[in-house]
N, C-alpha and C positions, 0 to 999 in steps of 0.2 A: 254363274256367281256374280252378283252385283253387290257393291258395298252399300251398307245401310246408312243413310244420311242421318238417321236418328241416333246412331252410335257415336258418342262423343270422342271415342278414341281416334288417334291419328289413322289415316288410311292405310299406311304401311303395316300397322299392327292388325287391323281388321283383315287385310289380305293375307298376312302371315297366318292368322287364326283360321281363315277359310281354307287355305292350302293345307295346313296341318290337319284340319278336320277331313279334308278330301283324302289325304294319305291314310289317316286312321280308319276311315270308312271303307278303304279298299279301292277307291276310285283310281288312285295311283299306287301301284305296288312297288316294292323294292326293285330297282332296275329300270322302272319306267321313266320316260322323259316327260318333264312338265311342259306345258305350252311355253312358247317363247315369251320373252319379256314384253315384246310388242303386242302379242296376243292377249296376255294377261292385262296389260295396260288398257287395251281396248275393251276387254270384258268388264273391267271394273270402272272404266271412265276416269282413269288417273294417269299420271305421267309415268314414263318408263323408269325414271329415276326413283319414283316412289315404289314401284314394283321391285326394283333392285334392292331397296332397303328391306323389303319383305323377305326376299330371298336370302339376304345376309343374315337375318334372324334365324331362318331355318338351317343355314349352313353352320352357324354358331352352335345350334342345338344338335348338330350332327344328323339331321334328318335328310338333308340333300347335299349334293356336291355340284359345284358349278364348274364347267370346263369352257374356257374361252373358245368361241367359235363352234362349240359342240352342243351346248345347252346345259340344262339343269336336270340332274337325275336323282331319283329317290334312293336313299341308302337304306333306310329302315323305317318301320312304322313307329309312331310315338306311343309311349306308355299311356295308361289311363290318366295319370296325373298331368301329362303334357297336352292332352287333347282338350280343347275348350268345349264347353257345353254349347249345344246348338240353341237357337232362339226358342224352338219348340220345347226343348228340355228345360230351359229357364222358365218359360211360361207355365209348364206343368208343375215345376217346383214351387213357383209363386202361388199357383192355384191351391196346391196342397197346403202351403203355409197359411193361406187365407182361411181355408176350411178348419185347420187346426186352431188358429187364433179365435175364430168364431165359436168353435166348440168349447174352448177354454173360457171365453167370455160368457157363454151360456151357463157353464158350470159355476163360474164365479157369481153370476146373478142369482142362481139357485141357492148357493150357500149364503149370500147376503140376505136373501128373502127369508131363509130359515132363521138366521140370526135376528132379523128384525121382528119376526113373529114370535120368537121364544121370549118367555117372561124374564125380566132381569133377575140375576142371581143375588141373593142376600150377601152381605159382606163376609159372613162367616164361611160361606161356601167358596168364596174366591181366594181365601187364604190358604197357605200351605197346610197340609194335614198335620205336620209336626207341631204346629202352633195351636194350643188349646182354644184360644179365643183371640180374635184380632181386635186390636185397638182401633177405635174410629180415627179417621185421618185428622190431623191437627187443623184447626180453623183459626181465623183471625189474621190480621195484617202481618204479624211477626211469626207466623207458623212456618216451621221448617220441617223438611222430611228427615226422618231418622232412618238409618240403615240398620 
């Protein structure tokens, strides 16, 4: 696990998300001990104090328990709502969104082309059916719309 420099979030949040994902994926099961703070700091290239902030987040969420002199232990796996999406999952979602937007853009272009190709409708056809005949729109500099 190494932190992604392109991720603008603080390092402690990124590490907490990576640990949460590792617990959710089963890498660390309830009862397992996480690597030491020093090991996590070295793995991620960050300070031990930063890793400690990550662990505090997971403790607050009730996912792990920290015991002075013993280590950090997994209490439970996170729910689906608590598990962050992986980078691959985010890229897949973005790719699917791009395809959907392109499909919708193609459909919109086809509708616009049909509208451009169809002959203009006479004024009588664009009126409401309950009105026997539409009056032409007012003209001139003082013409106002009537409702």
